[in-house]
Legacy VTK file of the C-alpha trace (Angstrom):
# vtk DataFile Version 3.0
C-alpha trace
ASCII
DATASET POLYDATA
POINTS 275 float
0.080 -0.420 0.316
1.531 3.432 -0.460
1.528 6.792 1.364
-1.495 7.940 -0.254
-3.508 5.306 1.156
-4.937 5.189 4.291
-7.124 2.733 6.530
-10.005 5.447 7.317
-12.845 3.636 9.217
-13.340 -0.770 9.545
-17.192 -1.594 9.240
-18.694 -4.437 11.202
-21.747 -5.767 9.568
-21.031 -4.565 6.404
-19.912 -7.575 3.679
-18.590 -7.701 0.293
-18.427 -3.602 -0.498
-19.764 -2.753 -4.102
-20.332 1.011 -3.630
-19.889 4.053 -0.860
-21.767 8.144 -0.970
-20.646 10.271 1.853
-23.850 12.640 2.673
-22.048 14.454 6.063
-21.684 12.488 9.150
-23.711 9.591 7.011
-21.647 6.633 5.207
-24.276 5.217 3.182
-22.709 1.595 1.558
-23.969 -1.447 -0.604
-23.071 -4.627 -1.517
-22.741 -6.702 -4.048
-24.395 -9.451 -2.817
-26.900 -7.963 0.452
-30.775 -6.375 -0.161
-29.173 -3.628 2.298
-28.262 -0.678 1.609
-26.094 0.438 5.180
-26.098 3.552 6.714
-22.596 4.380 9.201
-22.046 7.333 11.602
-18.907 8.268 11.454
-19.032 10.868 13.948
-20.242 6.718 16.436
-19.583 4.472 14.989
-22.808 3.219 14.187
-24.769 1.298 12.025
-28.251 1.182 10.236
-29.408 -1.142 8.221
-32.117 -0.029 5.878
-33.953 -2.999 3.470
-33.779 -2.710 0.328
-35.632 -6.004 -0.537
-38.870 -7.189 0.949
-39.637 -11.100 1.250
-35.580 -12.677 1.138
-35.004 -15.378 3.538
-31.850 -13.594 3.547
-30.650 -10.531 3.433
-26.570 -10.284 3.056
-24.602 -12.887 1.914
-26.840 -13.835 -0.600
-26.017 -16.429 -2.619
-24.668 -15.479 -6.838
-27.284 -16.495 -8.475
-30.165 -14.498 -6.910
-28.896 -11.841 -6.054
-29.322 -8.511 -7.856
-25.997 -6.918 -7.863
-26.413 -3.885 -6.783
-22.934 -2.151 -7.699
-23.952 1.229 -8.292
-24.411 4.472 -6.059
-24.947 7.785 -6.716
-27.105 11.036 -5.836
-29.004 13.974 -5.848
-29.847 16.696 -3.466
-31.686 14.683 -1.051
-32.051 11.645 -3.447
-30.105 8.326 -3.024
-29.932 6.124 -6.111
-28.926 2.415 -6.060
-28.405 0.028 -9.474
-28.157 -3.185 -10.463
-25.188 -3.775 -13.133
-27.641 -4.999 -15.382
-24.964 -8.747 -16.584
-27.388 -11.332 -15.668
-31.434 -10.567 -16.125
-32.052 -10.785 -12.561
-29.875 -7.940 -12.125
-31.862 -5.344 -13.606
-33.243 -3.390 -10.980
-32.897 0.089 -9.389
-33.604 1.581 -5.417
-34.158 5.108 -5.581
-34.251 5.784 -1.148
-35.296 9.448 0.060
-32.972 10.914 2.771
-36.471 13.201 4.427
-38.778 10.235 3.470
-36.859 7.480 4.347
-39.272 5.857 1.515
-37.991 2.601 -1.281
-38.749 2.412 -4.079
-38.667 -0.330 -6.720
-38.547 0.510 -10.108
-37.090 -2.093 -13.110
-35.065 -1.537 -15.347
-34.786 -3.970 -18.065
-36.584 -1.380 -20.909
-33.461 0.976 -19.843
-31.291 -1.789 -19.914
-31.739 -3.196 -23.294
-31.987 -0.116 -24.461
-28.478 0.592 -23.900
-27.931 -2.426 -25.571
-28.987 -2.251 -28.268
-27.828 1.527 -29.188
-24.230 1.133 -28.148
-24.115 -2.176 -29.751
-23.863 -3.604 -26.171
-25.199 -7.892 -25.920
-26.083 -9.124 -22.919
-22.502 -10.847 -21.931
-20.907 -7.214 -21.920
-23.132 -4.891 -19.370
-21.951 -4.297 -16.596
-22.849 -1.479 -14.916
-20.332 -1.170 -12.220
-21.009 3.133 -11.379
-23.371 5.788 -11.881
-23.170 9.488 -12.300
-27.113 11.922 -11.681
-26.340 15.969 -12.766
-30.407 16.285 -11.688
-30.740 16.572 -15.891
-28.508 13.602 -17.055
-27.050 10.003 -16.492
-23.787 8.346 -17.161
-23.572 5.254 -16.376
-20.284 3.360 -16.285
-19.762 -0.092 -17.490
-17.098 -1.788 -17.432
-14.917 -3.960 -19.977
-14.827 -6.652 -18.398
-16.033 -9.397 -20.647
-15.091 -10.673 -24.291
-15.755 -7.710 -26.424
-13.885 -4.696 -24.320
-17.240 -2.705 -23.670
-15.489 -0.462 -21.153
-16.883 2.974 -21.501
-19.140 5.543 -20.857
-23.433 5.766 -21.268
-24.776 8.493 -21.486
-28.462 9.082 -21.225
-29.908 12.318 -22.124
-32.880 12.667 -19.344
-33.646 12.753 -15.877
-36.334 9.937 -16.226
-35.038 6.919 -17.093
-38.683 5.244 -17.916
-38.879 7.613 -20.889
-35.243 7.221 -22.651
-34.504 8.829 -26.178
-31.746 9.336 -26.648
-28.400 7.266 -25.540
-24.847 7.606 -26.222
-21.731 5.608 -25.744
-18.008 6.004 -25.315
-15.695 3.847 -25.127
-12.830 5.076 -23.067
-9.489 2.438 -23.133
-7.858 3.601 -19.650
-4.815 0.657 -20.380
-3.376 -2.364 -20.083
-1.767 -4.378 -18.220
0.148 -7.796 -18.812
-2.639 -7.825 -21.717
-5.337 -7.509 -19.771
-7.646 -4.717 -19.569
-7.861 -2.175 -16.917
-11.851 -1.009 -16.881
-13.802 1.360 -14.611
-15.398 -0.410 -10.918
-17.343 3.618 -9.896
-17.378 6.974 -10.564
-18.003 10.099 -8.884
-18.472 14.078 -9.850
-16.808 16.688 -8.560
-15.932 20.423 -10.068
-16.162 18.831 -13.566
-13.863 16.490 -13.698
-14.893 12.184 -13.377
-12.885 10.842 -10.805
-13.017 6.931 -11.138
-11.233 3.840 -9.335
-10.566 1.546 -12.281
-9.232 -3.004 -12.349
-7.971 -5.105 -13.880
-8.471 -9.033 -13.290
-7.391 -11.947 -14.876
-11.690 -12.746 -16.162
-12.845 -12.571 -20.042
-16.510 -12.200 -17.555
-18.261 -10.359 -16.316
-20.269 -13.044 -14.433
-17.002 -15.074 -12.826
-14.504 -13.046 -10.987
-10.797 -13.584 -11.769
-7.107 -12.945 -10.452
-7.372 -9.351 -9.116
-4.425 -6.943 -10.889
-4.690 -3.947 -9.772
-6.666 -0.881 -8.797
-6.336 2.552 -10.470
-7.611 5.659 -9.926
-7.942 8.617 -12.685
-10.453 11.084 -14.385
-12.252 12.457 -16.756
-12.730 15.459 -18.006
-16.621 15.639 -17.718
-17.573 17.349 -20.943
-15.905 15.197 -23.303
-14.839 11.994 -21.667
-11.520 12.542 -22.624
-8.917 10.793 -20.153
-6.652 13.366 -18.174
-4.922 10.329 -15.980
-4.866 7.452 -14.469
-2.469 6.428 -12.026
-1.974 2.579 -9.850
-3.126 2.673 -6.459
-2.805 -0.880 -5.797
-1.842 -4.229 -6.618
-3.650 -6.403 -5.671
-7.062 -5.199 -3.794
-10.380 -4.717 -6.041
-11.428 -1.226 -5.453
-15.542 -0.666 -6.010
-16.912 1.864 -4.684
-15.044 5.681 -4.558
-16.578 8.847 -3.365
-15.409 12.834 -2.953
-14.572 13.414 0.897
-12.366 16.604 0.478
-10.664 18.899 -0.487
-8.101 20.880 0.780
-5.181 23.538 -0.193
-2.872 21.032 -1.882
-4.289 18.199 -2.546
-8.042 16.139 -3.349
-9.315 13.470 -0.852
-11.859 10.471 -1.314
-13.299 7.775 0.860
-12.865 4.126 -1.251
-14.349 0.916 -0.592
-13.065 -2.747 -1.674
-15.148 -5.997 -2.490
-12.947 -8.441 -1.039
-15.678 -11.325 -2.577
-15.368 -13.104 0.684
-18.899 -13.801 2.761
-16.766 -11.942 6.483
-18.981 -9.043 7.370
-16.212 -7.123 8.118
-15.417 -3.742 5.498
-12.360 -1.411 5.512
-12.464 1.904 4.307
-9.902 3.748 2.916
-9.335 7.018 2.533
-7.188 8.288 -0.693
-4.883 11.077 -0.890
-4.189 12.784 -3.701
LINES 1 276
275 0 1 2 3 4 5 6 7 8 9 10 11 12 13 14 15 16 17 18 19 20 21 22 23 24 25 26 27 28 29 30 31 32 33 34 35 36 37 38 39 40 41 42 43 44 45 46 47 48 49 50 51 52 53 54 55 56 57 58 59 60 61 62 63 64 65 66 67 68 69 70 71 72 73 74 75 76 77 78 79 80 81 82 83 84 85 86 87 88 89 90 91 92 93 94 95 96 97 98 99 100 101 102 103 104 105 106 107 108 109 110 111 112 113 114 115 116 117 118 119 120 121 122 123 124 125 126 127 128 129 130 131 132 133 134 135 136 137 138 139 140 141 142 143 144 145 146 147 148 149 150 151 152 153 154 155 156 157 158 159 160 161 162 163 164 165 166 167 168 169 170 171 172 173 174 175 176 177 178 179 180 181 182 183 184 185 186 187 188 189 190 191 192 193 194 195 196 197 198 199 200 201 202 203 204 205 206 207 208 209 210 211 212 213 214 215 216 217 218 219 220 221 222 223 224 225 226 227 228 229 230 231 232 233 234 235 236 237 238 239 240 241 242 243 244 245 246 247 248 249 250 251 252 253 254 255 256 257 258 259 260 261 262 263 264 265 266 267 268 269 270 271 272 273 274
């Protein structure tokens, strides 16, 4: 681990963390095999579990074939959005959580993901949404190019209502290759007209099956042109899957990261990254 990456918090009760979002003193975390949205108070260290899926016998460590694969967590104002990866028909769900009312609303994204695949030339084996940004007007979905077609890129969806989409654009983005394995998106966050992303290299050609971790990276894109500003390795043996802006100092930016350890152990380490 390099000096820019430090342990920020260890949270017992959360496993397979795949996305996070800091809002005030509350850190929201999702897990790809969990039916909960986790709300962690960074001051009191209290953990609250918000049930997103009803009627399940198992709410954590859901078996791979049945999990909803929540991979993307973003917000606009006081609403949180949790999106499934779309990598199988069972993973097309979006959950909207309203911080003021505490209301949980489910929405099926099957129709949207079908339009995305048709418009962007992405087949069933290569759709894998790992990150999302919503600016109140348009959506940016980050497709991880770890499938056989290497469809790494940004899907821009024009309009705020995902049920009434009329225009979709796909920007293919090659980050870099390491040992002939493509480095591909695992999450992204918007800050000051820049998109800061994390990405990983993994020894697999499948959006479903995991492979040996070959490293994690941080980089940024211009939010208007989606051109690559920089990319740098931050770990050689970890797979970070969630990023949230933390704070800005006079000389650097700080982000919070979470990693998916692909284990059934309900403990998550949150890292602070300084750039």
